[in-house]
Wavefront OBJ file of the C-alpha trace (Angstrom):
o trace
v -0.447 -0.028 0.247
v 2.921 2.126 0.715
v 4.198 2.117 -2.470
v 1.039 2.475 -4.203
v 1.087 5.829 -2.644
v 4.500 6.249 -3.011
v 3.882 5.772 -7.114
v 0.651 8.356 -7.235
v 2.079 10.845 -5.663
v 5.348 10.678 -7.837
v 2.792 10.726 -10.807
v 0.982 13.355 -9.437
v 3.765 15.721 -9.190
v 4.428 15.587 -12.957
v 0.591 17.331 -13.044
v 1.908 20.965 -12.657
v 1.530 23.716 -15.059
v 5.082 24.275 -16.550
v 6.490 25.359 -19.686
v 8.605 23.649 -21.518
v 10.702 26.398 -22.638
v 10.647 29.974 -20.485
v 9.079 31.650 -24.083
v 6.063 29.936 -24.152
v 5.068 31.475 -20.928
v 2.942 34.591 -21.462
v 4.351 36.506 -18.789
v 7.901 36.022 -19.990
v 7.277 37.224 -23.881
v 8.858 40.634 -22.744
v 12.264 38.683 -21.816
v 15.479 39.267 -23.305
v 15.673 35.916 -24.889
v 12.613 35.806 -25.875
v 13.304 39.025 -28.090
v 14.806 38.792 -31.670
v 17.392 38.488 -32.703
v 18.533 36.525 -29.542
v 15.742 34.252 -29.840
v 16.371 33.269 -33.552
v 19.284 31.482 -32.961
v 17.531 29.306 -29.978
v 14.363 29.305 -32.197
v 12.261 29.901 -28.719
v 10.759 33.243 -30.422
v 7.178 33.422 -28.982
v 5.540 33.539 -32.517
v 7.231 30.126 -32.960
v 6.019 28.696 -29.435
v 2.677 29.933 -28.958
v 1.315 31.401 -32.031
v -2.395 30.673 -31.051
v -2.326 32.533 -28.219
v -0.427 35.241 -29.729
v -2.926 35.557 -32.355
v -6.119 35.693 -29.627
v -3.793 38.800 -28.253
v -3.332 40.559 -31.261
v -7.221 39.949 -32.431
v -7.980 41.190 -28.763
v -6.856 44.556 -29.206
v -7.920 46.101 -32.591
v -6.277 49.433 -33.564
v -8.351 52.540 -33.320
v -9.722 53.476 -36.581
v -8.386 56.657 -38.233
v -10.499 59.526 -39.578
v -9.503 61.270 -42.148
v -10.331 65.193 -42.419
l 1 2 3 4 5 6 7 8 9 10 11 12 13 14 15 16 17 18 19 20 21 22 23 24 25 26 27 28 29 30 31 32 33 34 35 36 37 38 39 40 41 42 43 44 45 46 47 48 49 50 51 52 53 54 55 56 57 58 59 60 61 62 63 64 65 66 67 68 69
């Protein structure tokens, strides 16, 4: 029974919300290593790793309509 509990606990520790790459975390999009040109070398630019999230953020913020006089 002890071993079963130990195995379950070890398996549950792997269920945390973690990101594989630092630049996948939206909180780190503005970090230096997540900005070009540095991220191009490591291929960890946020637009490569989490494109659907970035598209939602871009679509949520619509540019203001400019009025022509």
